[in-house]
C-alpha positions in Angstrom: 0.0 0.0 0.0 1.5 3.4 -1.0 2.2 6.0 1.5 0.9 9.6 1.8 1.0 12.5 4.2 -1.6 15.3 4.2 0.5 18.5 4.8 -2.3 21.0 4.6 -6.1 20.5 5.0 -8.5 23.0 3.5 -6.2 26.0 4.2 -7.8 29.3 3.3 -5.1 31.8 4.3 -1.3 32.3 4.3 0.6 30.6 7.1 4.1 31.3 8.5 7.3 29.6 7.6 8.1 26.7 9.9 9.6 27.4 13.3 11.2 24.9 15.7 12.2 21.3 15.2 8.6 19.9 15.5 6.7 21.9 12.9 5.3 20.1 9.9 5.1 16.3 9.7 7.8 13.6 10.3 9.5 11.9 7.4 11.0 9.2 9.7 9.2 6.3 11.3 5.7 5.3 10.3 4.1 8.7 10.4 0.3 8.9 10.2 -1.1 11.8 8.3 -3.1 10.4 5.4 -6.2 8.3 4.9 -6.7 5.3 7.3 -4.0 2.7 6.9 -1.7 5.0 4.9 1.6 6.2 6.5 4.9 7.7 5.3 7.8 5.3 5.7 11.2 6.7 4.7 10.5 7.1 1.0 13.3 9.3 -0.5 11.0 10.9 -3.1 7.4 11.7 -3.7 4.9 13.8 -5.5 3.4 16.9 -4.0 -0.3 17.1 -4.9 -2.3 20.3 -4.6 -6.1 20.4 -4.9 -8.7 23.1 -4.1 -11.5 22.0 -1.8 -13.6 25.2 -2.0 -13.6 28.6 -3.6 -14.6 30.6 -6.6 -13.5 33.6 -8.6 -10.0 33.5 -10.0 -8.3 31.1 -7.6 -4.5 31.0 -7.2 -2.2 29.7 -4.6 1.6 30.0 -4.1 3.2 27.2 -2.0 6.7 27.0 -0.6 8.0 23.6 0.7 10.4 23.3 3.6 12.4 20.4 5.0 14.1 20.1 8.4 17.6 18.7 8.7 18.7 17.0 11.9 22.3 17.6 10.7 22.1 21.4 10.5 19.1 21.7 12.9 17.6 24.1 10.4 14.7 24.4 8.0 15.7 24.4 4.3 13.5 25.5 1.4 13.3 22.6 -1.1 14.1 23.9 -4.6 16.4 26.3 -6.3 16.0 29.9 -7.3 18.3 32.9 -7.6 16.3 34.7 -5.0 15.9 33.6 -1.4 12.2 34.5 -1.3 11.5 32.1 -4.2 13.5 29.1 -3.1 11.2 26.1 -2.4 8.2 27.5 -4.3 6.3 25.0 -6.4 5.3 25.6 -10.0 8.6 27.2 -11.1 8.3 29.9 -8.4 4.9 31.0 -9.8 1.4 31.0 -8.4 -0.6 27.9 -9.2 -3.7 29.0 -11.1 -7.0 27.4 -12.1 -7.1 24.4 -14.4 -10.8 25.0 -15.1 -13.6 27.1 -13.6 -13.1 27.1 -9.8 -10.6 24.1 -9.9 -7.0 24.2 -8.8 -4.9 21.0 -9.2 -1.1 20.7 -9.4 1.4 17.8 -9.1 5.1 18.2 -8.7 7.8 15.6 -8.1 10.1 16.1 -5.1 13.4 14.3 -4.3 16.1 14.3 -1.6 13.6 13.6 1.2 16.0 11.0 2.7 18.3 13.9 3.9 15.5 15.4 6.1 13.4 14.4 9.1 10.4 16.7 8.7 8.4 18.4 5.9 6.3 21.6 5.9 4.1 23.4 3.3 3.8 27.2 3.6 1.1 29.1 1.7 2.8 32.4 0.8 -0.2 33.8 -1.2 -3.8 32.7 -1.9 -6.3 34.4 -4.1 -9.9 34.1 -5.1 -13.1 33.9 -3.0 -13.0 31.5 -0.1 -10.2 29.5 -1.8 -9.3 26.4 0.3 -6.5 23.9 -0.6 -5.2 20.6 0.5 -1.6 19.6 0.0 -0.5 16.0 0.0 2.9 14.3 -0.2 2.4 11.0 -2.0 4.9 8.2 -2.5 6.2 8.2 -6.1 5.3 4.6 -6.9 1.6 5.3 -7.0 -1.3 5.4 -4.6 
């Protein structure tokens, strides 16, 4: 059975970057966080899945992904960019926009998770009317 972690559930507003060693969800051990019977178990890669759960108007969301290193005892944005503010942002550092009327969906591979012990999704911007999004980390070999 494939593994999955629900990083955000029906979030409707920006949240802060991670703080402290216990923010986000654990990538080590059999971490609960998904549907019943599904846990994350040390997979070094996955796919980040974004889906709107509510909203209307012209919906957009910008998401930045962070991982915590026990080696450096610091949070690191996952992804490259020439500017610090854009490092770790999904969708090539651009807002994820609608795929259809009032529908946001996005999938993006992520690697290097084996070097980290925790993962965190930060909403840096969200637009539209009552836009709400879920963010999942799913194991790469299918769900």
